[in-house]
C-alpha positions as CSV (number, residue, x, y, z in Angstrom):
1,M,20.4,15.2,0.0
2,T,20.6,14.3,3.4
3,K,21.0,10.6,4.5
4,E,17.8,11.1,6.5
5,F,15.9,11.6,2.6
6,T,17.9,8.9,1.3
7,T,16.9,6.2,3.7
8,R,13.0,7.7,3.7
9,E,13.3,7.4,-0.1
10,E,14.8,3.5,-0.1
11,H,12.3,2.7,2.6
12,G,9.5,4.2,0.0
13,K,10.8,2.1,-2.9
14,K,10.7,-1.1,-0.8
15,I,7.1,-0.2,0.2
16,K,6.0,0.3,-3.5
17,K,7.5,-3.1,-4.3
18,S,5.9,-5.1,-1.4
19,F,2.7,-3.1,-2.8
20,S,3.0,-4.2,-6.0
21,S,3.7,-8.1,-5.9
22,I,-0.1,-8.2,-3.7
23,K,-2.3,-9.8,-6.1
24,F,-5.6,-7.8,-6.1
25,S,-8.4,-9.3,-8.0
26,C,-11.4,-6.7,-9.2
27,I,-14.3,-6.1,-7.1
28,K,-16.3,-6.2,-9.8
29,C,-15.7,-9.1,-11.9
30,G,-13.1,-11.0,-9.9
31,L,-10.4,-11.0,-12.5
32,Q,-6.9,-11.5,-10.6
33,K,-5.0,-9.6,-13.6
34,I,-5.4,-6.3,-12.0
35,E,-3.1,-3.2,-13.3
36,M,-1.7,-1.0,-10.8
37,D,-1.1,2.3,-11.7
38,E,-0.2,5.6,-9.4
39,I,1.2,3.7,-6.7
40,Q,2.4,6.5,-3.8
41,S,4.0,6.4,-0.2
42,Y,3.5,8.8,2.0
43,P,5.8,9.3,4.8
44,N,5.0,10.0,8.5
45,K,7.5,11.8,10.7
46,G,11.3,10.3,10.3
47,T,11.6,7.3,7.8
48,E,8.2,5.5,8.9
49,I,5.3,5.3,6.0
50,A,2.0,6.4,6.7
51,Y,0.4,4.9,4.1
52,V,0.5,3.6,0.2
53,T,-2.1,4.3,-2.3
54,A,-2.7,3.2,-5.8
55,L,-5.0,3.5,-8.5
56,L,-6.1,-0.1,-9.9
57,F,-8.0,-1.2,-13.2
58,C,-9.4,-4.0,-14.7
59,R,-8.9,-4.3,-18.3
60,R,-11.7,-6.8,-18.6
61,C,-14.8,-4.9,-17.3
62,K,-13.1,-1.5,-17.3
63,H,-13.4,-1.0,-13.7
64,R,-11.5,1.3,-11.9
65,F,-11.0,1.7,-8.1
66,H,-8.7,2.9,-5.4
67,V,-7.0,1.3,-2.7
68,K,-5.3,3.2,0.5
69,I,-3.5,0.7,3.0
70,L,-2.8,2.3,6.2
71,D,0.4,1.5,8.3
72,Q,-0.3,1.5,12.0
73,G,3.0,0.0,12.8
74,A,4.0,-2.5,15.6
75,R,2.7,-0.7,18.6
76,N,-1.6,-1.0,17.8
77,T,-1.3,-5.0,16.5
78,D,-2.2,-6.3,20.1
79,V,-5.5,-3.8,19.7
80,Y,-6.8,-5.5,16.6
81,F,-5.7,-9.2,17.0
82,N,-7.1,-9.8,21.0
83,N,-10.0,-12.2,20.4
84,T,-11.1,-11.3,24.3
85,L,-12.2,-8.1,22.9
């Protein structure tokens, strides 16, 4: 196992843990206790994570939905948070 792979694996575990701490609500009934299954992180080149996906399930209304969060990094932050656009 190479050091680069270990770093990417540890980074992936950290991203999954942070993603799991997000409190999603059901988009159909609003229940805040959503079960997360199949959390996956997809690495880009090197150790950066390109995006994280999860399958979410609401026990109350039996609704399932898929969430995908794209990581664009710090370099694109100014484009989206500039109020003068």
